[in-house]
C-alpha positions in Angstrom: 0.0 0.0 0.0 1.4 3.4 -0.8 2.0 5.6 2.2 -0.8 7.9 3.3 1.1 11.2 3.7 -0.4 14.5 4.8 0.7 17.7 6.4 -0.8 19.1 9.6 0.2 22.5 11.0 -0.9 25.0 13.6 0.4 28.3 14.9 0.2 30.8 12.0 -1.9 28.5 9.9 -4.5 28.3 12.6 -4.5 32.1 12.9 -4.8 32.3 9.1 -7.8 29.9 9.2 -9.5 32.1 11.8 -8.9 35.1 9.7 -10.2 33.3 6.5 -13.4 32.3 8.4 -14.0 36.0 9.4 -13.4 37.1 5.9 -15.7 34.4 4.5 -18.5 35.3 6.8 -18.2 39.0 5.8 -18.2 37.9 2.1 -21.3 35.7 2.8 -23.2 38.6 4.4 -22.3 40.9 1.6 -23.4 38.4 -1.1 -26.8 38.0 0.6 -27.3 41.7 0.1 -26.4 41.9 -3.5 -27.1 39.6 -6.4 -25.0 39.5 -9.5 -26.2 38.2 -12.9 -22.7 37.0 -13.7 -21.6 33.5 -12.5 -19.5 33.6 -9.4 -16.4 31.5 -8.7 -18.6 29.6 -6.2 -21.1 28.8 -8.9 -18.4 27.7 -11.3 -16.9 25.5 -8.7 -20.3 23.9 -8.0 -20.6 23.2 -11.7 -17.0 21.8 -11.8 -17.8 19.2 -9.1 -21.1 18.1 -10.6 -20.9 14.6 -12.1 -17.9 13.6 -10.0 -20.0 11.0 -8.2 -19.6 7.3 -7.5 -18.4 4.9 -10.2 -17.9 1.1 -10.6 -20.3 -1.7 -11.1 -19.6 -4.3 -8.4 -21.7 -5.6 -5.5 -19.6 -4.0 -2.8 -20.6 -0.4 -2.0 -17.7 1.7 -0.6 -18.3 3.3 2.8 -16.6 6.3 4.3 -13.2 5.1 5.5 -12.9 2.2 3.0 -10.0 1.7 0.7 -9.0 -1.2 -1.5 -6.6 -2.5 1.2 -9.2 -2.4 4.0 -11.8 -4.1 1.8 -9.3 -6.8 0.8 -8.3 -7.4 4.4 -11.9 -7.8 5.4 -12.7 -10.4 2.7 -9.3 -12.3 2.7 -7.8 -11.1 -0.6 -4.6 -9.3 -1.5 -5.5 -5.7 -2.5 -3.9 -6.2 -5.8 -6.3 -9.1 -6.6 -9.2 -6.9 -6.3 -7.8 -3.7 -7.7 -6.5 -5.4 -10.9 -9.6 -7.5 -11.5 -11.0 -6.7 -15.1 -14.3 -5.9 -13.7 -12.9 -3.0 -11.7 -11.4 -1.3 -14.8 -14.0 1.6 -14.7 -13.1 2.2 -11.0 -9.3 2.1 -11.7 -9.7 4.6 -14.6 -11.8 7.0 -12.5 -9.9 6.9 -9.3 -6.3 6.0 -10.4 -5.5 5.4 -6.6 -7.3 2.5 -4.9 -6.5 4.0 -1.6 -8.6 7.1 -2.2 -12.2 6.0 -2.9 -15.5 7.8 -2.9 -18.4 6.5 -0.7 -20.9 5.0 -3.1 -18.2 3.6 -5.4 -18.9 0.0 -6.3 -16.2 -2.7 -6.2 -16.3 -6.1 -7.8 -14.7 -8.7 -5.3 -13.7 -11.8 -7.2 -14.3 -15.3 -5.9 -11.5 -16.9 -4.0 -9.6 -19.6 -5.8 -8.4 -22.6 -3.9 -4.7 -23.3 -4.2 -3.3 -26.8 -4.1 0.2 -27.6 -2.7 1.7 -31.0 -3.1 2.8 -32.8 0.1 3.5 -36.2 1.5 0.8 -37.9 3.6 1.5 -38.7 7.3 4.0 -35.8 7.4 3.6 -32.4 9.1 3.9 -29.4 6.7 4.3 -25.7 7.6 2.4 -23.2 5.5 3.2 -19.5 5.8 0.4 -17.0 5.2 1.6 -14.0 3.1 0.6 -10.8 4.7 -0.1 -7.3 3.2 2.1 -4.8 5.3 0.6 -1.3 5.2 2.1 1.9 6.6 1.0 5.3 7.6 3.2 8.2 6.8 2.3 11.7 8.1 4.3 14.9 8.1 3.7 17.5 10.8 4.6 21.3 10.5 4.4 24.4 12.8 4.6 27.8 11.1 5.6 26.0 7.9 8.5 24.4 9.6 8.8 20.6 10.3 8.1 19.5 13.8 11.5 17.8 13.9 12.7 15.4 16.6 9.5 15.9 18.7 8.4 13.1 21.1 4.9 11.8 20.5 2.4 9.1 21.5 0.4 7.7 18.6 -2.6 5.5 19.0 -4.1 3.5 16.1 -7.2 1.7 17.1 -6.0 -0.2 20.2 -2.3 0.0 19.8 0.2 2.7 21.0 3.5 3.8 19.7 6.0 6.1 21.5 8.7 7.7 19.4 10.0 11.0 18.0 9.5 12.6 14.6 12.4 12.6 12.2 14.2 15.8 11.1 11.5 16.3 8.4 8.7 16.1 10.9 7.8 12.6 9.6 6.0 9.9 11.4 6.0 6.4 9.8 4.4 3.3 11.3 3.0 0.0 10.2 -0.7 -0.3 10.4 -3.4 -2.9 9.8 -5.0 -2.5 6.4 -8.4 -1.9 7.9 -7.4 0.5 10.6 -9.9 3.4 10.8 -8.9 6.0 13.5 -6.0 7.3 15.3 -4.7 10.1 17.6 -1.3 11.6 18.0 -0.2 13.6 21.0 3.0 15.6 21.0 4.5 15.2 24.5 6.1 18.6 25.1 3.4 20.8 23.8 0.3 18.7 24.4 -0.9 19.3 20.8 -3.4 16.5 19.6 -4.5 15.6 16.2 -7.2 13.1 15.3 -6.5 10.8 12.3 -9.4 9.5 10.3 -7.7 6.9 8.1 -9.3 6.3 4.7 -11.5 9.3 4.9 -9.9 11.3 2.1 -12.2 11.6 -0.9 -10.9 11.9 -4.5 -9.5 15.2 -5.6 -12.2 15.6 -8.2 -14.8 16.0 -5.6 -15.6 19.0 -3.4 -15.1 17.0 -0.2 -11.7 15.9 -1.5 -10.6 19.5 -2.1 -11.9 20.5 1.3 -10.1 17.6 3.0 -6.7 18.4 1.5 -7.0 22.1 2.2 -8.0 21.3 5.7 -5.0 19.1 6.3 -2.7 21.7 4.8 -4.1 24.5 7.0 -5.9 26.6 4.5 -9.5 25.5 5.4 -11.3 25.3 8.6 -14.9 24.4 7.8 -17.0 21.3 7.3 -16.0 18.4 5.0 -19.3 18.2 3.3 -18.5 18.7 -0.4 -20.5 22.0 -0.6 -19.2 25.2 -2.0 -19.2 28.1 0.4 -17.5 31.5 0.9 -15.2 29.9 3.4 -14.0 27.3 0.9 -13.7 29.9 -1.9 -11.4 32.0 0.4 -9.4 28.9 1.3 -8.9 28.2 -2.4 -7.9 31.8 -3.0 -5.3 31.7 -0.3 -3.9 28.4 -1.8 -3.8 30.0 -5.2 -2.0 33.0 -3.9 0.5 31.0 -2.0 1.4 29.1 -5.2 1.3 32.1 -7.5 -1.7 30.8 -9.4 -4.4 33.0 -11.0 -6.7 33.7 -8.1 -10.3 32.7 -9.0 -11.6 31.0 -5.8 -12.1 27.7 -7.8 -9.5 25.1 -8.7 -9.1 24.0 -12.3 -7.5 20.6 -13.2 -4.0 22.0 -12.9 -4.8 23.5 -9.5 -6.2 20.2 -8.3 -3.1 18.4 -9.4 -0.9 20.8 -7.5 -3.1 20.5 -4.4 -2.9 16.8 -4.6 0.9 16.9 -5.1 1.5 19.2 -2.1 -0.8 17.1 0.1 0.9 13.9 -1.1 -2.1 12.0 -2.0 
């Protein structure tokens, strides 16, 4: 499974998120008083995300928090067996990444095929079950600087890890493919972050854009897929930071850049 990198920051980014919220609320009040016949960036973004709904034709319906690895773990397959099945070609073409699915996507789960191994009778044989090691990789920042060499306690489901971040603010641990939730606490500062594993939607959806902007510190609103003044302002801030044309709506190139900066 590819790593699941993301960036989480606080400090100046939290202050910026609060400022963006205030600006967006002011913009929302202003837009309620005036109506413009010209399409706004919000309306353009709404149109952009239309049609980016669930895909696939299998019997398994993806739930929030599912990915190909977690589905495979639950049914006893390798994730490659499911992902590469010919029946899942429409899903592969639409998502590209089996670890970022949209709730409602449909997955075909092939039948298990028995495997025969030769062996002498009346003799004890040892069979080794192949595993599917997965890992979680997260980068943490403060004021756009890595949280380097900071002690932390990380809990994933019912297991704890105690370690320190590397010089890049990186945390990397092995996890079960169907792990769902976690929490990390930095020992010295007491800062806490909740980790919802598998909850990142595709970049082509409004919720996928919101989730990535939230993790990068630009957006501090609900992950509901809805366009709003708060989301528009977050997109504008992202565009300004990367010297893009500021429109308040991400085109395909902007989505690719956001996905690249986020890491998934």
